[in-house]
SEZARO-93536 format. One line per field, with one value per residue (C-alpha): x, y, z; residue in three letters; chain. Coordinates in steps of 0.5 Angstrom, whole numbers. Example, Ala and Ser with C-alpha at 12.3 -4.5 7.8 and 13.67 -1.06 7.14 Angstrom:
xx = (25 / 27)
yy = (-9 / -2)
zz = (16 / 14)
residu = (ALA / SER)
chaine = (A / A)
END
This chain:
xx = (-21 / -20 / -13 / -9 / -10 / -17 / -17 / -13 / -18 / -24 / -21 / -19 / -25 / -28 / -22 / -21 / -28 / -26 / -20 / -23 / -29 / -26 / -28 / -22 / -22 / -29 / -28 / -22 / -25 / -31 / -27 / -29 / -22 / -17 / -10 / -6 / -10 / -8 / -1 / -1 / -3 / 2 / 7 / 5 / 5 / 13 / 14 / 11 / 14 / 21 / 20 / 17 / 23 / 29 / 30 / 28 / 35 / 36 / 29 / 29 / 34 / 29 / 26 / 19 / 19 / 24 / 18 / 14 / 20 / 19 / 22 / 16 / 12 / 17 / 14 / 19 / 22 / 15 / 13 / 19 / 17 / 10 / 13 / 17 / 11 / 7 / 12 / 18 / 25 / 26 / 20 / 25 / 26 / 19 / 15 / 13 / 10 / 4 / 5 / 0 / 4 / 11 / 7 / 5 / 12 / 16 / 11 / 13 / 20 / 20 / 17 / 22 / 28 / 25 / 19 / 19 / 13 / 9 / 12 / 8 / 2 / 4 / 7 / 0 / -4 / -1 / 1 / -5 / -9 / -5 / -6 / -13 / -17 / -11 / -13 / -20 / -16 / -11 / -17 / -21 / -14 / -13 / -20 / -21 / -14 / -12 / -6 / -4 / -6 / -1 / 3 / 7 / 3 / 0 / 6 / 5 / -1 / 2 / 5 / 9 / 13 / 6 / 3 / -3 / -5 / -10 / -5 / 0 / -5 / -7 / 1 / 1 / -5 / -1 / 6 / 1 / -1 / 6 / 8 / 13 / 9 / 5 / -2 / 0 / 4 / -1 / -6 / -1 / 0 / -7 / -7 / -2 / -6 / -12 / -7 / -4 / -11 / -12 / -5 / -8 / -14 / -11 / -7 / -14 / -17 / -11 / -11 / -19 / -17 / -12 / -17 / -24 / -29 / -32 / -39)
yy = (50 / 43 / 40 / 37 / 30 / 31 / 35 / 29 / 24 / 28 / 30 / 23 / 19 / 18 / 15 / 11 / 8 / 7 / 3 / -1 / -3 / -5 / -11 / -15 / -14 / -15 / -22 / -23 / -22 / -25 / -32 / -32 / -32 / -37 / -37 / -35 / -29 / -27 / -29 / -25 / -19 / -20 / -20 / -13 / -10 / -12 / -8 / -2 / -3 / -4 / 3 / 6 / 3 / 3 / 10 / 10 / 11 / 18 / 20 / 19 / 25 / 29 / 35 / 34 / 26 / 24 / 23 / 18 / 14 / 8 / 1 / -2 / 0 / -3 / -9 / -11 / -17 / -19 / -19 / -23 / -28 / -29 / -29 / -35 / -39 / -37 / -38 / -42 / -40 / -38 / -33 / -27 / -30 / -31 / -25 / -19 / -12 / -11 / -4 / -1 / -3 / -1 / 6 / 6 / 4 / 9 / 15 / 13 / 13 / 20 / 23 / 19 / 22 / 29 / 31 / 29 / 32 / 28 / 22 / 23 / 22 / 15 / 13 / 15 / 12 / 5 / 4 / 7 / 3 / -3 / -2 / -1 / -5 / -10 / -13 / -15 / -18 / -22 / -25 / -27 / -30 / -34 / -37 / -38 / -41 / -44 / -40 / -40 / -35 / -29 / -34 / -34 / -32 / -26 / -23 / -17 / -15 / -17 / -11 / -14 / -8 / -4 / -6 / -1 / 1 / 6 / 10 / 9 / 12 / 18 / 19 / 19 / 24 / 28 / 28 / 30 / 36 / 38 / 37 / 43 / 45 / 52 / 51 / 51 / 45 / 42 / 42 / 39 / 33 / 32 / 32 / 27 / 23 / 22 / 20 / 15 / 12 / 12 / 9 / 3 / 3 / 2 / -4 / -7 / -6 / -9 / -15 / -16 / -16 / -22 / -26 / -25 / -29 / -34 / -32)
zz = (19 / 18 / 20 / 14 / 16 / 16 / 9 / 6 / 9 / 6 / 0 / -3 / 0 / -7 / -10 / -4 / -4 / -12 / -10 / -4 / -8 / -15 / -18 / -17 / -10 / -9 / -12 / -8 / -2 / -4 / -4 / -12 / -14 / -13 / -9 / -16 / -16 / -9 / -10 / -17 / -13 / -7 / -13 / -15 / -8 / -8 / -14 / -10 / -3 / -7 / -9 / -3 / 2 / -3 / -1 / 6 / 9 / 5 / 7 / 14 / 14 / 10 / 15 / 11 / 11 / 17 / 22 / 17 / 16 / 21 / 21 / 24 / 18 / 13 / 9 / 4 / 9 / 10 / 3 / 1 / 6 / 3 / -4 / -2 / 1 / -5 / -11 / -8 / -6 / -13 / -14 / -16 / -23 / -24 / -21 / -26 / -26 / -29 / -34 / -29 / -23 / -27 / -27 / -20 / -18 / -22 / -19 / -12 / -14 / -17 / -11 / -7 / -11 / -13 / -9 / -1 / 0 / -5 / -3 / 4 / 0 / -3 / 4 / 7 / 2 / 3 / 10 / 13 / 8 / 10 / 18 / 17 / 11 / 10 / 16 / 13 / 7 / 12 / 15 / 9 / 6 / 12 / 12 / 4 / 3 / 9 / 11 / 18 / 22 / 22 / 18 / 12 / 6 / 10 / 14 / 10 / 14 / 20 / 23 / 29 / 31 / 32 / 39 / 38 / 31 / 33 / 37 / 32 / 27 / 32 / 32 / 24 / 24 / 28 / 24 / 18 / 22 / 23 / 16 / 14 / 8 / 6 / 4 / -3 / -2 / 2 / -4 / -8 / -3 / -3 / -11 / -10 / -5 / -10 / -16 / -11 / -10 / -18 / -19 / -14 / -18 / -24 / -22 / -19 / -26 / -29 / -24 / -26 / -33 / -32 / -27 / -30 / -27 / -32 / -33)
residu = (MET / ASP / SER / PHE / SER / THR / LEU / ILE / ARG / THR / ALA / SER / HIS / GLU / GLN / HIS / THR / GLU / ALA / GLU / THR / SER / THR / PHE / MET / SER / ASP / LEU / LEU / GLY / GLY / ARG / LEU / GLY / VAL / GLU / ALA / TYR / ALA / ARG / TYR / THR / GLU / GLN / LEU / TRP / PHE / VAL / TYR / GLU / ALA / LEU / GLU / ALA / GLY / ALA / GLU / ARG / LEU / ALA / ALA / ASP / PRO / VAL / THR / GLY / PRO / PHE / ILE / ARG / PRO / GLU / LEU / PHE / ARG / LEU / PRO / ALA / LEU / GLU / ARG / ASP / LEU / THR / HIS / LEU / ARG / GLY / ALA / GLY / TRP / ARG / SER / GLY / VAL / SER / ALA / LEU / PRO / ALA / THR / GLU / ALA / TYR / ALA / ALA / ARG / VAL / ARG / GLU / CYS / ALA / GLU / ARG / TRP / PRO / ALA / GLY / TYR / ILE / ALA / HIS / HIS / TYR / THR / ARG / TYR / LEU / GLY / ASP / LEU / SER / GLY / GLY / GLN / ILE / ILE / ARG / ASP / LYS / ALA / GLU / ARG / THR / TRP / GLY / PHE / GLU / ARG / LYS / GLY / ASP / GLY / VAL / ARG / PHE / TYR / VAL / PHE / GLU / GLY / ILE / GLY / ASN / PRO / ALA / ALA / PHE / LYS / ARG / GLY / TYR / ARG / GLU / TRP / LEU / ASP / GLY / VAL / ARG / ALA / ASP / ASP / LEU / GLU / LYS / GLN / ARG / ILE / VAL / SER / GLU / CYS / LYS / ARG / ALA / PHE / ALA / LEU / ASN / THR / ASP / VAL / PHE / ARG / ALA / LEU / GLY / ALA / GLU / PHE / PRO / LEU / SER / ALA)
chaine = (A / A / A / A / A / A / A / A / A / A / A / A / A / A / A / A / A / A / A / A / A / A / A / A / A / A / A / A / A / A / A / A / A / A / A / A / A / A / A / A / A / A / A / A / A / A / A / A / A / A / A / A / A / A / A / A / A / A / A / A / A / A / A / A / A / A / A / A / A / A / A / A / A / A / A / A / A / A / A / A / A / A / A / A / A / A / A / A / A / A / A / A / A / A / A / A / A / A / A / A / A / A / A / A / A / A / A / A / A / A / A / A / A / A / A / A / A / A / A / A / A / A / A / A / A / A / A / A / A / A / A / A / A / A / A / A / A / A / A / A / A / A / A / A / A / A / A / A / A / A / A / A / A / A / A / A / A / A / A / A / A / A / A / A / A / A / A / A / A / A / A / A / A / A / A / A / A / A / A / A / A / A / A / A / A / A / A / A / A / A / A / A / A / A / A / A / A / A / A / A / A / A / A / A / A / A / A / A / A / A / A / A / A / A / A)
END
């Protein structure tokens, strides 16, 4: 019988691939879009992480989500520093969430408040993705738009508190395997994982519509 971490990874593979290979992300990573598109994407991330981390303190005490709430993962301070670099000191008054981002953040918040096990699905899809594929984005951003290596503009992708990402990811999979939930609840978490990737893809689609490549 497969472990729960394997189950989550294999069950959400299709959605994961769809999110990763969206037109917007392909264009961004291919250097075909300007820094404005990157800044707009960073704005959207801020709304999602605000929803993820707003209730973290309360969730740290929850028996199901407790092991996952790790300060070394928190991204909001880094995102805010990046946005200050990209948008200037008054960035807060100018950022706006796309409707797809609002829907994504609302679902994260709903899980955080009412269904801690479901929150794990969003935690997993975001943070493990940032630790892995996020490094490709950072490298591309540094080379395409001239950000200082691991500096302002790409700090979101720099996990300074995690010295060994591979070991951390192994530990994370162990927390997943130890989740206090029965089989039915685990199936619901897997379904929520798929939903998280779909919500993410919706954001990419909306960004793609906002930044179409001129033919």
